[in-house]
C-alpha positions in Angstrom: -47.1 -32.2 -14.2 -44.5 -35.0 -14.6 -44.9 -38.0 -12.4 -41.6 -37.8 -10.7 -42.2 -34.3 -9.0 -43.1 -34.5 -5.4 -46.9 -34.3 -4.5 -45.9 -30.8 -2.5 -44.3 -29.2 -5.7 -47.3 -30.5 -7.6 -49.9 -28.5 -5.4 -47.6 -25.4 -5.6 -47.8 -25.7 -9.1 -51.7 -26.1 -9.0 -51.9 -23.1 -6.5 -49.9 -20.6 -8.7 -47.3 -20.1 -6.0 -43.5 -20.5 -6.6 -42.2 -24.0 -5.9 -39.6 -22.7 -4.2 -41.5 -21.8 -0.9 -41.6 -24.0 1.9 -45.1 -25.5 2.8 -46.0 -23.4 5.9 -45.5 -20.5 3.9 -47.7 -21.9 1.3 -50.4 -22.7 4.0 -50.6 -19.3 5.3 -50.9 -17.5 2.0 -53.7 -19.7 1.0 -55.1 -18.6 4.5 -54.7 -15.3 3.8 -56.0 -15.5 0.4 -59.3 -17.2 1.4 -60.1 -13.9 3.3 -61.1 -12.4 0.1 -58.2 -10.5 -0.9 -57.1 -7.9 2.0 -56.9 -9.0 5.4 -59.8 -6.3 6.5 -57.7 -5.2 9.6 -57.3 -8.7 10.9 -54.1 -10.1 11.9 -52.5 -13.4 10.5 -54.5 -15.4 12.9 -57.7 -14.2 11.4 -58.5 -11.9 14.6 -58.7 -8.3 14.9 -56.0 -6.9 17.5 -58.5 -5.9 20.0 -59.7 -9.5 20.1 -56.1 -10.8 20.4 -55.3 -8.7 23.4 -58.4 -10.0 25.2 -57.8 -13.5 24.2 -53.9 -13.0 25.4 -55.1 -11.3 28.6 -57.4 -14.2 29.5 -54.6 -16.6 28.8 -52.2 -14.7 31.3 -54.8 -14.3 33.8 -57.8 -16.9 33.5 -61.1 -15.8 35.4 -59.9 -12.3 36.1 -63.1 -10.8 35.2 -65.0 -13.6 36.9 -63.1 -13.1 40.0 -63.5 -9.2 40.1 -67.4 -9.7 39.8 -67.5 -12.1 42.6 -65.2 -10.3 44.8 -66.9 -7.1 44.2 -70.3 -8.5 44.8 -68.9 -10.1 48.3 -67.0 -7.0 49.1 -70.4 -5.2 48.8 -72.2 -7.8 51.0 -69.5 -7.4 53.4 -70.0 -3.7 53.5 -73.8 -4.0 53.9 -73.1 -6.3 57.0 -71.1 -4.0 58.6 -73.5 -1.1 58.0 -76.1 -3.2 59.7 -73.9 -4.0 62.7 -73.2 -0.4 63.5 -76.9 0.2 64.8 -76.6 -2.8 66.8 -73.1 -1.6 68.2 -74.9 1.6 69.0 -77.8 -0.2 71.0 -75.4 -2.5 72.9 -73.2 0.4 74.0 -76.4 2.6 74.9 -78.0 -0.2 77.0 -81.0 -0.6 74.7 -83.2 -3.1 76.4 -83.4 -5.4 73.7 -79.8 -5.1 72.1 -77.6 -8.1 71.2 -74.8 -8.5 73.8 -71.8 -6.3 73.4 -69.6 -9.5 72.7 -71.7 -10.9 70.1 -72.0 -7.5 68.2 -68.1 -6.9 68.3 -67.7 -10.4 67.2 -70.1 -9.8 64.1 -68.3 -6.3 63.6 -64.9 -8.1 63.4 -66.0 -10.8 61.1 -67.8 -8.1 58.8 -64.8 -5.9 58.9 -62.1 -8.6 58.1 -64.1 -10.0 55.1 -64.5 -6.6 54.0 -60.9 -5.8 54.0 -59.8 -9.1 52.6 -61.9 -8.9 49.9 -61.2 -5.3 48.9 -57.7 -6.6 48.8 -58.3 -9.0 46.7 -60.5 -6.7 44.3 -57.4 -4.1 44.5 -54.9 -6.9 43.7 -56.8 -8.1 40.5 -57.6 -4.3 39.3 -53.8 -3.5 40.0 -52.6 -6.6 38.0 -55.1 -5.5 35.3 -54.0 -1.9 35.1 -50.0 -3.1 35.1 -50.8 -5.5 32.3 -52.4 -2.7 30.1 -49.9 0.1 31.1 -46.8 -1.7 29.9 -47.9 -1.1 26.3 -48.1 -4.9 25.3 -51.7 -4.6 24.2 -50.6 -2.5 21.3 -47.5 -4.5 20.2 -49.0 -8.0 20.2 -46.4 -10.2 18.9 -47.9 -12.8 16.5 -47.3 -16.6 17.6 -47.1 -18.5 14.7 -47.7 -22.4 14.4 -45.5 -24.0 11.8 -47.1 -26.9 9.9 
């Protein structure tokens, strides 16, 4: 190597890559070469296509899975509460001796049904958004996002 050549060209000559390639391609080829030859089914960023789709979905809609779990369990809880209010309503309508007043039972039933309907709406909205995201075929095309150095 001559002392008048730039350091980038010297690094290129040492690595065995042609000197006319820009530095960003050198870094990309060096990273690809460090995986033991072939990419082994991995993309340019070192992730499988499935992992890249999952990461992209999480970036587009953070905490969707967490929301689905929480809203689903809360909806189940509201459904159980509604189920337990039905015998109280029957007792209040039938005039049972130790029954809660009808107004209190109707208030409980309204709160439970309102919570159940709201939570089911939120679950359905998240499920529909997830299905729309996967039905448009973007998970199969996953365009690569490159970071240039």
